[in-house]
VMD Tcl script that draws the C-alpha trace (Angstrom):
set ca {
  {20.15 -6.30 -8.03}
  {17.55 -8.57 -6.50}
  {17.39 -6.53 -3.30}
  {17.90 -2.79 -2.92}
  {19.74 -1.25 0.02}
  {16.39 -0.02 1.36}
  {14.94 -3.54 1.17}
  {17.93 -5.03 2.99}
  {17.77 -2.32 5.66}
  {14.05 -2.94 6.20}
  {14.61 -6.70 6.39}
  {17.37 -6.28 8.98}
  {15.20 -3.86 10.97}
  {12.32 -6.35 10.88}
  {14.52 -9.22 12.08}
  {15.88 -7.13 14.97}
  {12.38 -5.94 15.89}
  {11.03 -9.49 15.70}
  {13.69 -10.88 18.03}
  {13.16 -8.09 20.56}
  {9.35 -8.26 20.47}
  {8.90 -12.02 20.69}
  {11.64 -12.48 23.29}
  {10.20 -9.81 25.57}
  {6.63 -11.05 25.07}
  {7.33 -14.67 25.99}
  {9.79 -13.83 28.78}
  {7.09 -11.60 30.33}
  {4.69 -14.58 30.42}
  {7.35 -16.67 32.17}
  {8.23 -13.87 34.62}
  {4.63 -13.26 35.72}
  {3.92 -16.99 35.98}
  {6.99 -17.41 38.17}
  {5.99 -14.46 40.36}
  {2.51 -15.93 40.75}
  {3.89 -19.26 41.96}
  {4.40 -21.46 38.90}
  {8.05 -22.10 38.05}
  {7.37 -24.49 35.14}
  {8.56 -22.04 32.48}
  {11.55 -21.00 34.60}
  {12.67 -24.62 35.01}
  {12.41 -25.12 31.24}
  {14.64 -22.14 30.50}
  {11.86 -19.82 29.30}
  {12.56 -17.09 31.86}
  {15.24 -15.85 29.51}
  {16.04 -13.02 27.11}
  {17.64 -15.49 24.70}
  {15.52 -15.29 21.50}
  {16.24 -18.94 20.66}
  {14.25 -19.99 23.73}
  {11.08 -18.33 22.47}
  {10.84 -18.27 18.67}
  {8.20 -20.48 17.06}
  {9.14 -21.39 13.45}
  {5.62 -21.07 11.99}
  {4.78 -17.97 14.03}
  {8.00 -16.30 12.90}
  {7.31 -17.07 9.24}
  {3.74 -15.78 9.55}
  {4.78 -12.42 10.96}
  {7.39 -11.95 8.21}
  {4.85 -12.89 5.52}
  {1.59 -11.45 6.83}
  {2.60 -9.08 9.61}
  {0.90 -11.24 12.25}
  {2.45 -14.12 14.18}
  {3.29 -15.64 17.54}
  {6.10 -17.02 19.67}
  {6.55 -20.46 21.22}
  {3.85 -20.87 23.91}
  {5.10 -20.64 27.50}
  {4.09 -23.70 29.56}
  {2.06 -22.76 32.63}
  {0.43 -24.94 35.29}
  {-2.70 -23.01 36.36}
  {-2.98 -25.04 39.59}
  {0.30 -23.58 40.86}
  {-0.74 -19.97 40.27}
  {-1.99 -17.66 43.01}
  {-4.66 -16.65 42.13}
  {-5.12 -20.04 40.51}
  {-7.31 -21.12 37.64}
  {-8.62 -18.85 34.92}
  {-7.85 -15.54 36.67}
  {-4.21 -16.50 37.18}
  {-3.95 -17.63 33.58}
  {-5.52 -14.36 32.46}
  {-2.88 -12.37 34.34}
  {-0.07 -14.43 32.84}
  {-1.56 -14.04 29.36}
  {-1.96 -10.26 29.74}
  {1.74 -9.89 30.59}
  {2.82 -10.54 26.99}
  {0.84 -7.81 25.20}
  {1.43 -5.34 28.04}
  {5.19 -5.92 27.80}
  {5.07 -5.20 24.05}
  {3.24 -1.90 24.53}
  {5.68 -0.85 27.26}
  {8.60 -1.82 25.04}
  {7.15 0.22 22.16}
  {6.84 3.22 24.48}
  {10.49 2.90 25.55}
  {11.83 2.57 21.99}
  {9.67 5.51 20.85}
  {11.35 7.87 23.35}
  {13.75 9.41 20.76}
  {10.76 10.28 18.55}
  {8.76 11.81 21.40}
  {11.80 13.83 22.47}
  {12.36 15.11 18.92}
  {15.81 13.53 18.72}
  {14.70 11.63 15.59}
  {12.10 12.96 13.17}
  {10.73 11.63 9.91}
  {12.56 14.42 8.05}
  {15.86 13.38 9.63}
  {15.27 9.76 8.56}
  {15.16 10.84 4.91}
  {18.72 12.17 4.89}
  {22.20 11.08 5.88}
  {23.15 7.52 6.82}
  {23.25 6.84 10.56}
  {20.02 8.52 11.64}
  {17.85 6.84 8.95}
  {19.28 3.40 9.84}
  {18.83 3.90 13.58}
  {15.44 5.53 13.13}
  {14.27 2.69 10.88}
  {15.21 0.07 13.47}
  {13.59 2.00 16.32}
  {10.41 2.71 14.35}
  {10.13 -0.92 13.23}
  {10.56 -2.13 16.82}
  {7.81 0.26 17.93}
  {5.41 -0.70 15.13}
  {5.94 -4.45 15.40}
  {5.50 -4.45 19.18}
  {2.24 -2.55 18.91}
  {0.85 -4.76 16.16}
  {1.95 -7.88 18.04}
  {0.23 -6.65 21.21}
  {-3.03 -5.73 19.47}
  {-3.10 -8.98 17.47}
  {-2.49 -11.10 20.57}
  {-5.32 -9.39 22.44}
  {-7.90 -10.85 20.06}
  {-10.19 -13.12 22.17}
  {-9.49 -16.12 19.95}
  {-7.61 -19.23 21.10}
  {-4.68 -19.75 21.25}
  {-3.95 -16.00 21.47}
  {-3.39 -14.23 24.78}
  {-6.62 -12.29 24.44}
  {-8.56 -15.54 24.74}
  {-7.01 -16.32 28.15}
  {-7.42 -12.72 29.28}
  {-11.11 -12.73 28.32}
  {-11.77 -16.12 29.95}
  {-10.03 -14.90 33.09}
  {-11.92 -11.61 33.37}
  {-15.41 -12.37 32.03}
  {-18.28 -13.47 34.30}
  {-18.43 -17.30 34.68}
  {-21.28 -17.84 32.21}
  {-19.64 -15.72 29.50}
  {-16.25 -17.27 30.17}
  {-17.74 -20.75 29.80}
  {-19.42 -19.80 26.52}
  {-16.14 -18.43 25.16}
  {-14.21 -21.49 26.36}
  {-16.40 -23.69 24.16}
  {-14.88 -22.00 21.10}
  {-11.31 -22.94 22.09}
  {-11.13 -26.03 19.87}
  {-12.15 -23.95 16.86}
  {-9.80 -21.08 17.66}
  {-7.00 -21.95 15.20}
  {-9.54 -22.29 12.36}
  {-11.18 -18.99 13.27}
  {-7.77 -17.34 13.41}
  {-6.76 -18.79 10.06}
  {-10.00 -17.56 8.49}
  {-9.43 -14.06 9.87}
  {-5.87 -13.97 8.52}
  {-6.91 -15.22 5.08}
  {-10.30 -13.46 4.91}
  {-9.09 -10.93 2.36}
  {-8.58 -13.70 -0.17}
  {-11.84 -15.49 0.62}
  {-14.41 -12.73 0.91}
  {-12.52 -9.77 -0.58}
  {-12.55 -8.02 2.79}
  {-9.66 -8.05 5.24}
  {-11.50 -8.62 8.53}
  {-8.31 -8.76 10.56}
  {-6.81 -5.65 9.05}
  {-10.06 -3.70 9.34}
  {-10.27 -4.62 13.02}
  {-6.67 -4.28 14.15}
  {-5.06 -1.61 11.98}
  {-7.15 1.36 13.24}
  {-6.51 0.33 16.87}
  {-2.80 -0.19 16.26}
  {-2.47 3.17 14.46}
  {-4.22 4.96 17.33}
  {-1.84 3.42 19.87}
  {1.13 4.17 17.59}
  {0.13 7.82 17.44}
  {-0.04 8.04 21.24}
  {3.27 6.21 21.74}
  {5.20 8.33 19.21}
  {3.69 11.55 20.59}
}
mol new
graphics top color blue
foreach p $ca { graphics top sphere $p radius 0.5 }
foreach p [lrange $ca 0 end-1] q [lrange $ca 1 end] { graphics top cylinder $p $q radius 0.2 }
display resetview
C-alpha cells in the first residue's frame, strides 16, 4: 500500500485542522476590522466561517509541505478604522494569532480534563481518531499563531509590531516591508542554505512551551 491507515488518518486530521485554523484566523481579522469601523472585508464575504472564503492556494500548500503557511489576506482600509492608521491595523492583525491560541485552548479541553490521554490514543479505534484530530487542531493552531507573530511582512506580527512600536522604530521596521517576502523565504529555506533551521530554532521552542501550557 502506498499509504498506511495511520498516514491517511494523519492527513485527514491535518486537513480538518487546517480548515479550522485558517478559517478562524482570517474571520477574526474581518470581525475585528468590522467592529473597529471598516466593513470592507464584511462586504467582500470575508466575515464568514466558510473555509473557501479564506484559503490561499500557496499558503495552504506551504503549511502541508513545511508546516508553515498563511491564509488569503483580509482586505482592510486603515482610514476607516477607529483607532485609525497603524494602531488600528495592529489590532486587526493581532486578532488572527490570538484567535488561533484561543481555539487551541478550547480544543485542548478534553486533554486538560483527562478525558483523552496519550495512552488512550494508542488503543481502540474511536478515541485515537478523535484524539488525533483534536491534538492536530491544537498543534496547528499554536504553530500558525507563533509563525504569524514573526515581525516580518506580510505576516501579522509585522503589522502588530508597526502598530505598537514607538514611531521611530515603527518607521525603521516599515522600511523592511518590501523585502519581507524574501526574508520570510530565506527563513523557511535556511536549513537547506546554511545547514541551520533558523525558523525552527526560533519558533519550535516557543510553540512547544505554549502547547505544554494549553494541554495542561
